[in-house]
N, C-alpha and C positions, 0 to 999 in steps of 0.2 A: 757676636756678643758671647762671652764665656758663660758657661753653666756654673751657677754658684756651687752646686754639689761637687762638680769636678775640680773646682779651685780649692775647695776645702780639703779634698782628698789628695791634692798634689798633682792631679792629672794635668798635663800640658805645661807644668812648671819645670823649667830647666834648672838643674843644680850641677855644680862642678863635682864630678866623681872620678875616682881613679880605681883601677883594678886593685884588689887587696894584695898586700905583700905575700901572703901564703899562696895565692894563685900565681903571682909572678914567679915564684920559685919553680913552678912547673915548666918554666922556659927551658929547663935542662932536657926536657923530652922533645923539643922541637927538632924535626928532621925525620929521616927514614931509618928504620931499624929492621934488621933481619932477626927472626926468632929461631932458636935452636934449643936443644935439650929434648924434652919429651913432646915438643910441638914444633911447628914450622910455619913460616909465612912472613909477611911484612906488616909493619905498623908505620904510619906516617902521621906526624903531629904538626899542626900549623895553627897560628893564632887567627881568630876571626877579627875582622876590622874592629878597632876599639880596644882590643886586648882583654875583654871581659870573659871570653870563652875560648877554650882550646878545643880544636876539632881533631879527632883521631880517625883516620881511615884504616880499617882493619881488613886484611886479606889473609885468612888462615886456610885458604883452599876450601874444600868441601865442609870443613868444620865450622867456619864462620866467616862471613863477609858482611861489612856494613860500616857505619860511622857512629862515632860517639861524640856528644857535645858535653864538655867538662867546664864547670864554673860554679859560682854561687847562685843558688836559686834566689830570685828576687821578684816577688809578685808586684804587680802594678801598684805603685804608691807605697810599697812596703820596704822593709830593710832586707839586705842580703842575708842569706842563711849563714850560720856560723861555720858549717862544714862545706867543703867543696863537694858538689854532687855531680853526677853525670847520668845521662841516659844513652844507651846503645840502641841503635836502630839497625836491625839485621835484615839481610836480603831475603830471608824466609819469613819476615813479618814479626820477628821477636823484638820486644822492647824490654831492656834490662837496665836496672838502676844500680849505681855504684856510689861509694863515698871514697874520696881521695885524701891522702895526707902525705906530705913530704917533710920529714924532719931530718935535718942534716943530710946525710947520704942515703937515708932509708925511705923508700917509697912503700906505702901501704895502701892497698885498694881493697875495700870491703865490698862484697856482693850485698847490695841493699844498704843497710844502716851500719854506722860505726859499731864495731864490736861483734859483727856477725861472725859465726863460726866458719864461714866461707870467705877467704881473703887471700890476696897476694901480698907477699912481702919480699922486697928486693933491695939490693944495695948497689949504688953506683960505684964504679971503679974510680980511682983517683983522677984519671984524665977525663972521666965522664963518657967514655966511649963504649962502656959495657954496663948493663944493668942485669945483675945475676940474682935470681930469686926463684920462688916457687909459689904456685897456687896451693892452698890448703883448704880442705873441706871435710866434713864428717865422713869417715870411711875411705878417704883417699887424698889425692893431690898429684901434682906433676911439676917438674922442673921447667922453667921458662927463662932462657937466657936471651937478652936482647943486645945486639951489637949494632952500633951506629954505622950506617953505610953512607950517610950524607948529613 
């Protein structure tokens, strides 16, 4: 017998949903990328079953290892967040939050919330095989070039 409160809140009710078009645009990231510039390592992106979350595996050597889950936040019974959010889980216990946006060929990743002074901005090459950009933050930054190897 179903709980009346859970039915009122939408728990257990199935609804047809599709991943958002802005999230689907991140399909350009799927594959394995080698990093160069002022950093090095590899990034691998793959879709989680269902297509609502993009999983990034990060290996920047001693600098950072871990995985990131990228998608719209959606609390139980709620609506998806307007922004694409992510959380990085690092091998040293770090949990870091980011906000993603892909407009045309320009990928922007803010550390924390949209508009943060710490952000990455990069541009895909015409063939999509290179993402050239830099991380910017108060007092510094570094170049990060991603080249697709798969």
